[in-house]
ChimeraX commands (.cxc) that place a marker at each C-alpha (Angstrom):
marker #1 position 99.82,28.54,-121.51 radius 0.5
marker #1 position 101.32,25.16,-120.37 radius 0.5
marker #1 position 99.97,21.95,-119.35 radius 0.5
marker #1 position 100.65,18.56,-117.30 radius 0.5
marker #1 position 98.78,15.50,-117.79 radius 0.5
marker #1 position 98.30,13.78,-114.63 radius 0.5
marker #1 position 96.87,10.65,-115.92 radius 0.5
marker #1 position 98.28,9.11,-118.95 radius 0.5
marker #1 position 97.88,5.27,-119.05 radius 0.5
marker #1 position 101.31,5.97,-121.52 radius 0.5
marker #1 position 102.18,1.82,-121.46 radius 0.5
marker #1 position 98.81,0.54,-123.29 radius 0.5
marker #1 position 99.00,-1.23,-126.01 radius 0.5
marker #1 position 97.63,1.34,-127.90 radius 0.5
marker #1 position 100.54,3.61,-128.36 radius 0.5
marker #1 position 102.58,0.53,-130.05 radius 0.5
marker #1 position 99.38,-0.09,-132.50 radius 0.5
marker #1 position 97.98,-3.24,-130.15 radius 0.5
marker #1 position 94.01,-2.71,-129.89 radius 0.5
marker #1 position 93.06,-6.07,-128.28 radius 0.5
marker #1 position 96.02,-7.88,-128.96 radius 0.5
marker #1 position 95.83,-7.70,-132.86 radius 0.5
marker #1 position 98.06,-5.26,-134.50 radius 0.5
marker #1 position 96.12,-2.09,-135.82 radius 0.5
marker #1 position 98.84,-0.01,-136.93 radius 0.5
marker #1 position 102.64,0.84,-136.27 radius 0.5
marker #1 position 104.00,1.72,-132.77 radius 0.5
marker #1 position 103.55,5.18,-132.70 radius 0.5
marker #1 position 104.05,6.11,-129.07 radius 0.5
marker #1 position 106.56,8.84,-129.67 radius 0.5
marker #1 position 104.89,10.86,-132.00 radius 0.5
marker #1 position 102.08,10.92,-129.24 radius 0.5
marker #1 position 104.28,12.41,-126.68 radius 0.5
marker #1 position 106.32,14.20,-128.79 radius 0.5
marker #1 position 102.70,15.44,-130.44 radius 0.5
marker #1 position 101.84,16.61,-126.50 radius 0.5
marker #1 position 104.99,18.59,-126.04 radius 0.5
marker #1 position 105.01,20.49,-129.05 radius 0.5
marker #1 position 101.25,21.57,-127.86 radius 0.5
marker #1 position 102.32,22.67,-124.05 radius 0.5
marker #1 position 101.25,19.76,-123.01 radius 0.5
marker #1 position 105.24,19.80,-121.14 radius 0.5
marker #1 position 104.33,17.15,-118.05 radius 0.5
marker #1 position 102.95,14.11,-118.05 radius 0.5
marker #1 position 102.18,11.31,-115.01 radius 0.5
marker #1 position 102.16,7.62,-116.17 radius 0.5
marker #1 position 99.84,5.92,-114.14 radius 0.5
marker #1 position 101.38,2.68,-111.99 radius 0.5
marker #1 position 98.46,-0.07,-112.33 radius 0.5
marker #1 position 99.94,-2.93,-111.40 radius 0.5
marker #1 position 103.47,-4.42,-110.45 radius 0.5
marker #1 position 104.76,-5.05,-114.03 radius 0.5
marker #1 position 103.08,-1.53,-115.29 radius 0.5
marker #1 position 104.31,0.42,-112.52 radius 0.5
marker #1 position 108.02,-1.16,-113.93 radius 0.5
marker #1 position 107.19,-0.10,-118.01 radius 0.5
marker #1 position 106.02,3.74,-117.41 radius 0.5
marker #1 position 108.57,4.21,-114.96 radius 0.5
marker #1 position 110.87,2.93,-117.74 radius 0.5
marker #1 position 109.01,5.69,-120.43 radius 0.5
marker #1 position 109.19,8.49,-117.80 radius 0.5
marker #1 position 112.61,7.86,-117.74 radius 0.5
marker #1 position 112.62,7.68,-121.68 radius 0.5
marker #1 position 111.12,10.75,-121.93 radius 0.5
marker #1 position 111.51,13.10,-119.42 radius 0.5
marker #1 position 108.55,12.16,-117.68 radius 0.5
marker #1 position 107.19,11.27,-113.85 radius 0.5
marker #1 position 105.04,8.20,-113.18 radius 0.5
marker #1 position 103.09,6.26,-110.72 radius 0.5
marker #1 position 103.74,3.00,-108.75 radius 0.5
marker #1 position 100.88,1.15,-106.96 radius 0.5
marker #1 position 98.14,-1.56,-107.95 radius 0.5
marker #1 position 94.88,-0.32,-109.17 radius 0.5
marker #1 position 91.76,-2.41,-107.57 radius 0.5
marker #1 position 90.72,-4.41,-110.33 radius 0.5
marker #1 position 94.10,-5.03,-110.02 radius 0.5
marker #1 position 94.29,-6.55,-106.90 radius 0.5
marker #1 position 93.57,-10.23,-107.29 radius 0.5
marker #1 position 97.56,-10.12,-108.80 radius 0.5
marker #1 position 98.07,-9.87,-104.92 radius 0.5
marker #1 position 97.98,-13.19,-103.56 radius 0.5
marker #1 position 98.80,-15.26,-106.37 radius 0.5
marker #1 position 102.15,-13.17,-106.49 radius 0.5
marker #1 position 104.68,-16.07,-106.42 radius 0.5
marker #1 position 106.02,-14.59,-102.65 radius 0.5
marker #1 position 102.34,-13.66,-101.69 radius 0.5
marker #1 position 101.12,-10.42,-100.12 radius 0.5
marker #1 position 104.41,-9.82,-98.31 radius 0.5
marker #1 position 106.68,-10.92,-101.83 radius 0.5
marker #1 position 104.81,-8.30,-103.73 radius 0.5
marker #1 position 104.43,-5.58,-101.65 radius 0.5
marker #1 position 108.90,-5.98,-101.72 radius 0.5
marker #1 position 108.96,-5.94,-105.06 radius 0.5
marker #1 position 107.31,-2.65,-105.61 radius 0.5
marker #1 position 108.75,-1.09,-102.53 radius 0.5
marker #1 position 112.26,-2.65,-104.15 radius 0.5
marker #1 position 111.07,-0.68,-107.71 radius 0.5
marker #1 position 110.69,2.20,-105.22 radius 0.5
marker #1 position 113.62,2.15,-103.57 radius 0.5
marker #1 position 116.17,2.23,-106.33 radius 0.5
marker #1 position 114.15,4.95,-108.03 radius 0.5
marker #1 position 114.00,7.46,-105.33 radius 0.5
marker #1 position 117.32,6.74,-103.62 radius 0.5
marker #1 position 120.46,8.96,-103.72 radius 0.5
marker #1 position 121.52,9.10,-107.26 radius 0.5
marker #1 position 118.31,7.14,-108.07 radius 0.5
marker #1 position 116.31,9.07,-111.40 radius 0.5
marker #1 position 113.68,10.32,-108.75 radius 0.5
marker #1 position 110.76,10.01,-111.73 radius 0.5
marker #1 position 108.85,7.87,-109.24 radius 0.5
marker #1 position 106.40,10.82,-107.74 radius 0.5
marker #1 position 103.47,9.29,-106.81 radius 0.5
marker #1 position 102.15,5.92,-104.92 radius 0.5
marker #1 position 98.94,5.07,-107.35 radius 0.5
marker #1 position 96.58,4.24,-108.76 radius 0.5
marker #1 position 95.19,2.40,-105.97 radius 0.5
marker #1 position 91.06,2.94,-104.25 radius 0.5
marker #1 position 88.21,1.38,-104.22 radius 0.5
marker #1 position 86.25,0.58,-107.66 radius 0.5
marker #1 position 82.70,-1.94,-106.84 radius 0.5
marker #1 position 81.75,-1.42,-110.83 radius 0.5
marker #1 position 83.92,-3.71,-111.54 radius 0.5
marker #1 position 84.20,-6.49,-109.33 radius 0.5
marker #1 position 84.45,-9.76,-112.01 radius 0.5
marker #1 position 88.42,-8.09,-111.85 radius 0.5
marker #1 position 89.12,-8.22,-108.19 radius 0.5
marker #1 position 86.33,-9.23,-105.39 radius 0.5
marker #1 position 85.46,-6.13,-102.97 radius 0.5
marker #1 position 87.35,-8.29,-99.99 radius 0.5
marker #1 position 90.28,-8.21,-102.02 radius 0.5
marker #1 position 90.24,-5.05,-102.82 radius 0.5
marker #1 position 89.69,-4.39,-99.11 radius 0.5
marker #1 position 91.86,-6.28,-97.87 radius 0.5
marker #1 position 95.00,-4.26,-99.52 radius 0.5
marker #1 position 93.75,-1.38,-99.55 radius 0.5
marker #1 position 95.35,-0.40,-96.84 radius 0.5
marker #1 position 98.54,-1.68,-97.45 radius 0.5
marker #1 position 99.04,0.27,-100.07 radius 0.5
marker #1 position 97.83,4.04,-98.72 radius 0.5
marker #1 position 100.37,3.44,-96.35 radius 0.5
marker #1 position 103.44,3.56,-98.76 radius 0.5
marker #1 position 102.76,7.08,-99.39 radius 0.5
marker #1 position 103.04,7.71,-95.99 radius 0.5
marker #1 position 106.20,5.46,-96.01 radius 0.5
marker #1 position 107.79,7.66,-98.77 radius 0.5
marker #1 position 105.88,10.88,-98.10 radius 0.5
marker #1 position 104.66,10.53,-101.73 radius 0.5
marker #1 position 101.27,12.20,-103.30 radius 0.5
marker #1 position 97.98,9.19,-103.28 radius 0.5
marker #1 position 96.95,8.93,-106.72 radius 0.5
marker #1 position 93.34,8.02,-106.20 radius 0.5
marker #1 position 90.44,5.58,-108.09 radius 0.5
marker #1 position 87.13,5.65,-106.18 radius 0.5
marker #1 position 84.50,4.16,-108.16 radius 0.5
marker #1 position 80.89,3.58,-107.02 radius 0.5
marker #1 position 78.59,5.33,-103.98 radius 0.5
marker #1 position 79.16,1.72,-101.92 radius 0.5
marker #1 position 82.89,2.16,-102.70 radius 0.5
marker #1 position 83.18,5.95,-102.08 radius 0.5
marker #1 position 81.84,4.86,-97.74 radius 0.5
marker #1 position 84.63,2.12,-97.74 radius 0.5
marker #1 position 87.24,4.57,-99.87 radius 0.5
marker #1 position 87.06,7.05,-96.71 radius 0.5
marker #1 position 86.94,5.16,-93.84 radius 0.5
marker #1 position 89.69,3.01,-95.06 radius 0.5
marker #1 position 92.17,6.59,-95.73 radius 0.5
marker #1 position 90.05,7.45,-92.45 radius 0.5
marker #1 position 91.08,3.97,-90.70 radius 0.5
marker #1 position 95.07,4.61,-92.04 radius 0.5
marker #1 position 95.72,7.73,-90.29 radius 0.5
marker #1 position 95.38,9.75,-93.58 radius 0.5
marker #1 position 95.83,13.83,-92.98 radius 0.5
marker #1 position 97.67,16.98,-93.45 radius 0.5
marker #1 position 101.26,15.16,-91.67 radius 0.5
marker #1 position 100.57,13.03,-95.75 radius 0.5
marker #1 position 101.94,14.50,-98.86 radius 0.5
marker #1 position 97.90,14.92,-100.01 radius 0.5
marker #1 position 96.36,12.89,-103.30 radius 0.5
marker #1 position 94.49,13.31,-105.89 radius 0.5
marker #1 position 90.57,11.44,-106.22 radius 0.5
marker #1 position 91.61,10.48,-110.51 radius 0.5
marker #1 position 88.78,11.07,-113.01 radius 0.5
marker #1 position 86.20,11.74,-110.62 radius 0.5
marker #1 position 82.70,11.05,-111.23 radius 0.5
marker #1 position 80.86,10.89,-108.02 radius 0.5
marker #1 position 78.36,12.70,-106.21 radius 0.5
marker #1 position 77.94,15.89,-105.24 radius 0.5
marker #1 position 77.99,14.87,-101.77 radius 0.5
marker #1 position 81.26,12.63,-102.50 radius 0.5
marker #1 position 82.86,15.76,-104.46 radius 0.5
marker #1 position 82.06,17.57,-100.85 radius 0.5
marker #1 position 83.21,14.68,-98.62 radius 0.5
marker #1 position 86.20,14.78,-101.45 radius 0.5
marker #1 position 87.23,18.26,-101.03 radius 0.5
marker #1 position 86.42,18.56,-96.97 radius 0.5
marker #1 position 89.44,15.74,-96.73 radius 0.5
marker #1 position 91.98,18.30,-98.65 radius 0.5
marker #1 position 92.29,16.56,-101.66 radius 0.5
marker #1 position 92.74,17.34,-105.23 radius 0.5
marker #1 position 90.19,16.26,-108.08 radius 0.5
marker #1 position 91.11,15.50,-111.54 radius 0.5
marker #1 position 88.94,15.95,-114.15 radius 0.5
marker #1 position 88.88,14.39,-118.06 radius 0.5
marker #1 position 86.41,13.43,-120.24 radius 0.5
marker #1 position 84.71,10.48,-118.04 radius 0.5
marker #1 position 84.47,13.31,-115.57 radius 0.5
marker #1 position 82.03,15.22,-117.44 radius 0.5
marker #1 position 79.47,13.00,-119.17 radius 0.5
marker #1 position 76.43,13.45,-117.53 radius 0.5
marker #1 position 74.60,16.73,-116.79 radius 0.5
marker #1 position 75.06,16.44,-112.80 radius 0.5
marker #1 position 79.00,15.86,-113.86 radius 0.5
marker #1 position 79.14,18.64,-115.66 radius 0.5
marker #1 position 77.56,20.43,-112.48 radius 0.5
marker #1 position 79.87,19.22,-110.17 radius 0.5
marker #1 position 82.94,20.37,-112.06 radius 0.5
marker #1 position 81.49,23.49,-111.91 radius 0.5
marker #1 position 81.69,23.80,-107.95 radius 0.5
marker #1 position 85.08,22.21,-108.12 radius 0.5
marker #1 position 87.27,25.37,-106.33 radius 0.5
marker #1 position 89.81,26.62,-108.95 radius 0.5
marker #1 position 92.72,26.21,-106.10 radius 0.5
marker #1 position 91.76,22.15,-106.07 radius 0.5
marker #1 position 90.77,20.70,-109.71 radius 0.5
marker #1 position 93.88,19.24,-111.82 radius 0.5
marker #1 position 93.31,17.91,-115.86 radius 0.5
marker #1 position 93.92,14.86,-117.22 radius 0.5
marker #1 position 93.10,12.92,-120.55 radius 0.5
marker #1 position 93.01,9.25,-118.15 radius 0.5
marker #1 position 94.47,8.40,-122.29 radius 0.5
marker #1 position 93.62,6.34,-123.96 radius 0.5
marker #1 position 90.61,6.14,-122.16 radius 0.5
marker #1 position 87.97,9.33,-121.78 radius 0.5
marker #1 position 87.83,11.00,-124.63 radius 0.5
marker #1 position 84.96,13.27,-124.65 radius 0.5
marker #1 position 82.11,12.54,-127.37 radius 0.5
marker #1 position 79.52,14.27,-128.78 radius 0.5
marker #1 position 77.09,12.11,-126.29 radius 0.5
marker #1 position 78.27,14.62,-123.22 radius 0.5
marker #1 position 77.14,16.87,-121.77 radius 0.5
marker #1 position 80.35,18.75,-121.60 radius 0.5
marker #1 position 80.64,18.25,-125.44 radius 0.5
marker #1 position 78.92,21.94,-126.33 radius 0.5
marker #1 position 82.02,23.66,-123.97 radius 0.5
marker #1 position 84.08,22.94,-126.64 radius 0.5
marker #1 position 85.25,25.74,-128.63 radius 0.5
marker #1 position 83.52,25.96,-132.53 radius 0.5
marker #1 position 86.93,25.26,-134.53 radius 0.5
marker #1 position 89.24,23.53,-131.82 radius 0.5
marker #1 position 90.68,20.05,-133.18 radius 0.5
marker #1 position 93.68,19.18,-130.81 radius 0.5
marker #1 position 94.96,16.41,-132.63 radius 0.5
marker #1 position 93.88,15.52,-136.12 radius 0.5
marker #1 position 93.06,12.03,-136.26 radius 0.5
marker #1 position 92.29,9.10,-139.02 radius 0.5
marker #1 position 90.75,5.45,-138.86 radius 0.5
marker #1 position 93.10,3.14,-137.46 radius 0.5
marker #1 position 93.19,1.31,-140.27 radius 0.5
marker #1 position 94.28,4.60,-142.36 radius 0.5
marker #1 position 96.59,5.68,-140.33 radius 0.5
marker #1 position 99.43,7.76,-141.42 radius 0.5
marker #1 position 102.28,9.15,-139.37 radius 0.5
marker #1 position 101.80,12.53,-137.49 radius 0.5
marker #1 position 98.45,11.46,-137.44 radius 0.5
marker #1 position 96.42,11.04,-134.30 radius 0.5
marker #1 position 93.72,7.68,-133.96 radius 0.5
marker #1 position 90.09,8.47,-133.85 radius 0.5
marker #1 position 88.88,6.75,-130.65 radius 0.5
marker #1 position 92.40,6.77,-129.44 radius 0.5
marker #1 position 92.69,9.76,-126.21 radius 0.5
marker #1 position 96.56,11.03,-126.31 radius 0.5
marker #1 position 97.94,13.52,-123.95 radius 0.5
marker #1 position 97.95,16.72,-126.36 radius 0.5
marker #1 position 93.97,16.49,-125.62 radius 0.5
marker #1 position 94.62,17.87,-122.35 radius 0.5
marker #1 position 93.78,21.43,-123.83 radius 0.5
marker #1 position 91.05,20.59,-125.16 radius 0.5
marker #1 position 89.77,19.54,-121.12 radius 0.5
marker #1 position 90.81,22.72,-120.22 radius 0.5
marker #1 position 88.69,24.74,-122.98 radius 0.5
marker #1 position 85.38,22.46,-121.40 radius 0.5
marker #1 position 86.52,23.23,-118.02 radius 0.5
marker #1 position 87.52,27.17,-118.67 radius 0.5
marker #1 position 83.97,27.03,-120.45 radius 0.5
marker #1 position 82.27,25.33,-117.40 radius 0.5
marker #1 position 83.56,27.57,-115.37 radius 0.5
marker #1 position 82.85,30.43,-117.50 radius 0.5
marker #1 position 86.77,32.24,-117.26 radius 0.5
marker #1 position 88.87,32.31,-119.77 radius 0.5
marker #1 position 91.00,29.18,-120.54 radius 0.5
marker #1 position 94.41,31.04,-119.92 radius 0.5
marker #1 position 93.37,31.38,-115.74 radius 0.5
marker #1 position 92.38,27.72,-115.84 radius 0.5
marker #1 position 95.17,26.69,-117.22 radius 0.5
marker #1 position 97.48,28.85,-114.65 radius 0.5
marker #1 position 95.14,27.33,-111.70 radius 0.5
marker #1 position 95.51,24.09,-112.61 radius 0.5
marker #1 position 99.12,24.00,-113.34 radius 0.5
marker #1 position 99.72,26.42,-110.24 radius 0.5
marker #1 position 98.01,23.10,-108.27 radius 0.5
marker #1 position 100.43,20.74,-110.04 radius 0.5
marker #1 position 103.55,21.64,-109.20 radius 0.5
marker #1 position 101.90,22.57,-105.19 radius 0.5
marker #1 position 100.91,18.44,-105.02 radius 0.5
marker #1 position 103.23,16.79,-107.08 radius 0.5
marker #1 position 106.25,19.07,-107.79 radius 0.5
marker #1 position 106.17,20.91,-104.26 radius 0.5
marker #1 position 109.98,21.29,-104.57 radius 0.5
marker #1 position 109.24,23.66,-106.82 radius 0.5
marker #1 position 106.57,26.33,-105.30 radius 0.5
marker link #1:1,2 radius 0.2
marker link #1:2,3 radius 0.2
marker link #1:3,4 radius 0.2
marker link #1:4,5 radius 0.2
marker link #1:5,6 radius 0.2
marker link #1:6,7 radius 0.2
marker link #1:7,8 radius 0.2
marker link #1:8,9 radius 0.2
marker link #1:9,10 radius 0.2
marker link #1:10,11 radius 0.2
marker link #1:11,12 radius 0.2
marker link #1:12,13 radius 0.2
marker link #1:13,14 radius 0.2
marker link #1:14,15 radius 0.2
marker link #1:15,16 radius 0.2
marker link #1:16,17 radius 0.2
marker link #1:17,18 radius 0.2
marker link #1:18,19 radius 0.2
marker link #1:19,20 radius 0.2
marker link #1:20,21 radius 0.2
marker link #1:21,22 radius 0.2
marker link #1:22,23 radius 0.2
marker link #1:23,24 radius 0.2
marker link #1:24,25 radius 0.2
marker link #1:25,26 radius 0.2
marker link #1:26,27 radius 0.2
marker link #1:27,28 radius 0.2
marker link #1:28,29 radius 0.2
marker link #1:29,30 radius 0.2
marker link #1:30,31 radius 0.2
marker link #1:31,32 radius 0.2
marker link #1:32,33 radius 0.2
marker link #1:33,34 radius 0.2
marker link #1:34,35 radius 0.2
marker link #1:35,36 radius 0.2
marker link #1:36,37 radius 0.2
marker link #1:37,38 radius 0.2
marker link #1:38,39 radius 0.2
marker link #1:39,40 radius 0.2
marker link #1:40,41 radius 0.2
marker link #1:41,42 radius 0.2
marker link #1:42,43 radius 0.2
marker link #1:43,44 radius 0.2
marker link #1:44,45 radius 0.2
marker link #1:45,46 radius 0.2
marker link #1:46,47 radius 0.2
marker link #1:47,48 radius 0.2
marker link #1:48,49 radius 0.2
marker link #1:49,50 radius 0.2
marker link #1:50,51 radius 0.2
marker link #1:51,52 radius 0.2
marker link #1:52,53 radius 0.2
marker link #1:53,54 radius 0.2
marker link #1:54,55 radius 0.2
marker link #1:55,56 radius 0.2
marker link #1:56,57 radius 0.2
marker link #1:57,58 radius 0.2
marker link #1:58,59 radius 0.2
marker link #1:59,60 radius 0.2
marker link #1:60,61 radius 0.2
marker link #1:61,62 radius 0.2
marker link #1:62,63 radius 0.2
marker link #1:63,64 radius 0.2
marker link #1:64,65 radius 0.2
marker link #1:65,66 radius 0.2
marker link #1:66,67 radius 0.2
marker link #1:67,68 radius 0.2
marker link #1:68,69 radius 0.2
marker link #1:69,70 radius 0.2
marker link #1:70,71 radius 0.2
marker link #1:71,72 radius 0.2
marker link #1:72,73 radius 0.2
marker link #1:73,74 radius 0.2
marker link #1:74,75 radius 0.2
marker link #1:75,76 radius 0.2
marker link #1:76,77 radius 0.2
marker link #1:77,78 radius 0.2
marker link #1:78,79 radius 0.2
marker link #1:79,80 radius 0.2
marker link #1:80,81 radius 0.2
marker link #1:81,82 radius 0.2
marker link #1:82,83 radius 0.2
marker link #1:83,84 radius 0.2
marker link #1:84,85 radius 0.2
marker link #1:85,86 radius 0.2
marker link #1:86,87 radius 0.2
marker link #1:87,88 radius 0.2
marker link #1:88,89 radius 0.2
marker link #1:89,90 radius 0.2
marker link #1:90,91 radius 0.2
marker link #1:91,92 radius 0.2
marker link #1:92,93 radius 0.2
marker link #1:93,94 radius 0.2
marker link #1:94,95 radius 0.2
marker link #1:95,96 radius 0.2
marker link #1:96,97 radius 0.2
marker link #1:97,98 radius 0.2
marker link #1:98,99 radius 0.2
marker link #1:99,100 radius 0.2
marker link #1:100,101 radius 0.2
marker link #1:101,102 radius 0.2
marker link #1:102,103 radius 0.2
marker link #1:103,104 radius 0.2
marker link #1:104,105 radius 0.2
marker link #1:105,106 radius 0.2
marker link #1:106,107 radius 0.2
marker link #1:107,108 radius 0.2
marker link #1:108,109 radius 0.2
marker link #1:109,110 radius 0.2
marker link #1:110,111 radius 0.2
marker link #1:111,112 radius 0.2
marker link #1:112,113 radius 0.2
marker link #1:113,114 radius 0.2
marker link #1:114,115 radius 0.2
marker link #1:115,116 radius 0.2
marker link #1:116,117 radius 0.2
marker link #1:117,118 radius 0.2
marker link #1:118,119 radius 0.2
marker link #1:119,120 radius 0.2
marker link #1:120,121 radius 0.2
marker link #1:121,122 radius 0.2
marker link #1:122,123 radius 0.2
marker link #1:123,124 radius 0.2
marker link #1:124,125 radius 0.2
marker link #1:125,126 radius 0.2
marker link #1:126,127 radius 0.2
marker link #1:127,128 radius 0.2
marker link #1:128,129 radius 0.2
marker link #1:129,130 radius 0.2
marker link #1:130,131 radius 0.2
marker link #1:131,132 radius 0.2
marker link #1:132,133 radius 0.2
marker link #1:133,134 radius 0.2
marker link #1:134,135 radius 0.2
marker link #1:135,136 radius 0.2
marker link #1:136,137 radius 0.2
marker link #1:137,138 radius 0.2
marker link #1:138,139 radius 0.2
marker link #1:139,140 radius 0.2
marker link #1:140,141 radius 0.2
marker link #1:141,142 radius 0.2
marker link #1:142,143 radius 0.2
marker link #1:143,144 radius 0.2
marker link #1:144,145 radius 0.2
marker link #1:145,146 radius 0.2
marker link #1:146,147 radius 0.2
marker link #1:147,148 radius 0.2
marker link #1:148,149 radius 0.2
marker link #1:149,150 radius 0.2
marker link #1:150,151 radius 0.2
marker link #1:151,152 radius 0.2
marker link #1:152,153 radius 0.2
marker link #1:153,154 radius 0.2
marker link #1:154,155 radius 0.2
marker link #1:155,156 radius 0.2
marker link #1:156,157 radius 0.2
marker link #1:157,158 radius 0.2
marker link #1:158,159 radius 0.2
marker link #1:159,160 radius 0.2
marker link #1:160,161 radius 0.2
marker link #1:161,162 radius 0.2
marker link #1:162,163 radius 0.2
marker link #1:163,164 radius 0.2
marker link #1:164,165 radius 0.2
marker link #1:165,166 radius 0.2
marker link #1:166,167 radius 0.2
marker link #1:167,168 radius 0.2
marker link #1:168,169 radius 0.2
marker link #1:169,170 radius 0.2
marker link #1:170,171 radius 0.2
marker link #1:171,172 radius 0.2
marker link #1:172,173 radius 0.2
marker link #1:173,174 radius 0.2
marker link #1:174,175 radius 0.2
marker link #1:175,176 radius 0.2
marker link #1:176,177 radius 0.2
marker link #1:177,178 radius 0.2
marker link #1:178,179 radius 0.2
marker link #1:179,180 radius 0.2
marker link #1:180,181 radius 0.2
marker link #1:181,182 radius 0.2
marker link #1:182,183 radius 0.2
marker link #1:183,184 radius 0.2
marker link #1:184,185 radius 0.2
marker link #1:185,186 radius 0.2
marker link #1:186,187 radius 0.2
marker link #1:187,188 radius 0.2
marker link #1:188,189 radius 0.2
marker link #1:189,190 radius 0.2
marker link #1:190,191 radius 0.2
marker link #1:191,192 radius 0.2
marker link #1:192,193 radius 0.2
marker link #1:193,194 radius 0.2
marker link #1:194,195 radius 0.2
marker link #1:195,196 radius 0.2
marker link #1:196,197 radius 0.2
marker link #1:197,198 radius 0.2
marker link #1:198,199 radius 0.2
marker link #1:199,200 radius 0.2
marker link #1:200,201 radius 0.2
marker link #1:201,202 radius 0.2
marker link #1:202,203 radius 0.2
marker link #1:203,204 radius 0.2
marker link #1:204,205 radius 0.2
marker link #1:205,206 radius 0.2
marker link #1:206,207 radius 0.2
marker link #1:207,208 radius 0.2
marker link #1:208,209 radius 0.2
marker link #1:209,210 radius 0.2
marker link #1:210,211 radius 0.2
marker link #1:211,212 radius 0.2
marker link #1:212,213 radius 0.2
marker link #1:213,214 radius 0.2
marker link #1:214,215 radius 0.2
marker link #1:215,216 radius 0.2
marker link #1:216,217 radius 0.2
marker link #1:217,218 radius 0.2
marker link #1:218,219 radius 0.2
marker link #1:219,220 radius 0.2
marker link #1:220,221 radius 0.2
marker link #1:221,222 radius 0.2
marker link #1:222,223 radius 0.2
marker link #1:223,224 radius 0.2
marker link #1:224,225 radius 0.2
marker link #1:225,226 radius 0.2
marker link #1:226,227 radius 0.2
marker link #1:227,228 radius 0.2
marker link #1:228,229 radius 0.2
marker link #1:229,230 radius 0.2
marker link #1:230,231 radius 0.2
marker link #1:231,232 radius 0.2
marker link #1:232,233 radius 0.2
marker link #1:233,234 radius 0.2
marker link #1:234,235 radius 0.2
marker link #1:235,236 radius 0.2
marker link #1:236,237 radius 0.2
marker link #1:237,238 radius 0.2
marker link #1:238,239 radius 0.2
marker link #1:239,240 radius 0.2
marker link #1:240,241 radius 0.2
marker link #1:241,242 radius 0.2
marker link #1:242,243 radius 0.2
marker link #1:243,244 radius 0.2
marker link #1:244,245 radius 0.2
marker link #1:245,246 radius 0.2
marker link #1:246,247 radius 0.2
marker link #1:247,248 radius 0.2
marker link #1:248,249 radius 0.2
marker link #1:249,250 radius 0.2
marker link #1:250,251 radius 0.2
marker link #1:251,252 radius 0.2
marker link #1:252,253 radius 0.2
marker link #1:253,254 radius 0.2
marker link #1:254,255 radius 0.2
marker link #1:255,256 radius 0.2
marker link #1:256,257 radius 0.2
marker link #1:257,258 radius 0.2
marker link #1:258,259 radius 0.2
marker link #1:259,260 radius 0.2
marker link #1:260,261 radius 0.2
marker link #1:261,262 radius 0.2
marker link #1:262,263 radius 0.2
marker link #1:263,264 radius 0.2
marker link #1:264,265 radius 0.2
marker link #1:265,266 radius 0.2
marker link #1:266,267 radius 0.2
marker link #1:267,268 radius 0.2
marker link #1:268,269 radius 0.2
marker link #1:269,270 radius 0.2
marker link #1:270,271 radius 0.2
marker link #1:271,272 radius 0.2
marker link #1:272,273 radius 0.2
marker link #1:273,274 radius 0.2
marker link #1:274,275 radius 0.2
marker link #1:275,276 radius 0.2
marker link #1:276,277 radius 0.2
marker link #1:277,278 radius 0.2
marker link #1:278,279 radius 0.2
marker link #1:279,280 radius 0.2
marker link #1:280,281 radius 0.2
marker link #1:281,282 radius 0.2
marker link #1:282,283 radius 0.2
marker link #1:283,284 radius 0.2
marker link #1:284,285 radius 0.2
marker link #1:285,286 radius 0.2
marker link #1:286,287 radius 0.2
marker link #1:287,288 radius 0.2
marker link #1:288,289 radius 0.2
marker link #1:289,290 radius 0.2
marker link #1:290,291 radius 0.2
marker link #1:291,292 radius 0.2
marker link #1:292,293 radius 0.2
marker link #1:293,294 radius 0.2
marker link #1:294,295 radius 0.2
marker link #1:295,296 radius 0.2
marker link #1:296,297 radius 0.2
marker link #1:297,298 radius 0.2
marker link #1:298,299 radius 0.2
marker link #1:299,300 radius 0.2
marker link #1:300,301 radius 0.2
marker link #1:301,302 radius 0.2
marker link #1:302,303 radius 0.2
marker link #1:303,304 radius 0.2
marker link #1:304,305 radius 0.2
marker link #1:305,306 radius 0.2
marker link #1:306,307 radius 0.2
marker link #1:307,308 radius 0.2
marker link #1:308,309 radius 0.2
marker link #1:309,310 radius 0.2
view
């Protein structure tokens, strides 16, 4: 089996051994990447959540033969107006980053616009008005570059605004498609996103409750994508989905940060190899062989992110 993890925050300090600004263990970023590849996770999409982070993950994508997104997470949108050049200056730098990579002779490692969307659960980072102000311009980058969207949709009121703005900017079949990643919404929200043609990204946070599990069960096999959102969104024993992990499955052997040893993962830190666990859980929920689920998710990933290979 081969896998793609479509959501990896590889630029996060945890992969350098830093937690909340404090060093807890040695930098093991390279080992994390190699461990994923050895396990069959041969592709990763690294998430750009700000202008700075988009640069960082693009450099990592080039270094490790992976791919990345470029955008501004809804909780980071406050930085747009604070840019020294204002909103136009921020977007000029973001577009220059994309242009440099996508030009003839460029690395072409940047293959998606994101992470963009709305998040009304964490308004302390960026007020609703700021998120709403900048989302249309962020979305239009997808139309300009004909790159698929990597989307964030969190909170019932945010969802209504999210769908409205997508329609207002003219999102439709002529665009390059998109995925709503880390889906945690209601059944009605899921159906609306499917009706709009989106793929749905599923990780540990997508399967915490029984309602979440029921929603995963009804996502069509040709619309599901697999992700970890590492280093976040691990599956824990309190999750409704935990019972679907096959007995004895240990993708990454882990130790506590303070007992770190080379070659081991770190407890409490998710990593891209563990998208295999997500595959097993989703297959269990759907009652199908994991090989069938993995093949479907791989094919879906190619259609959305690597259409030239289809």
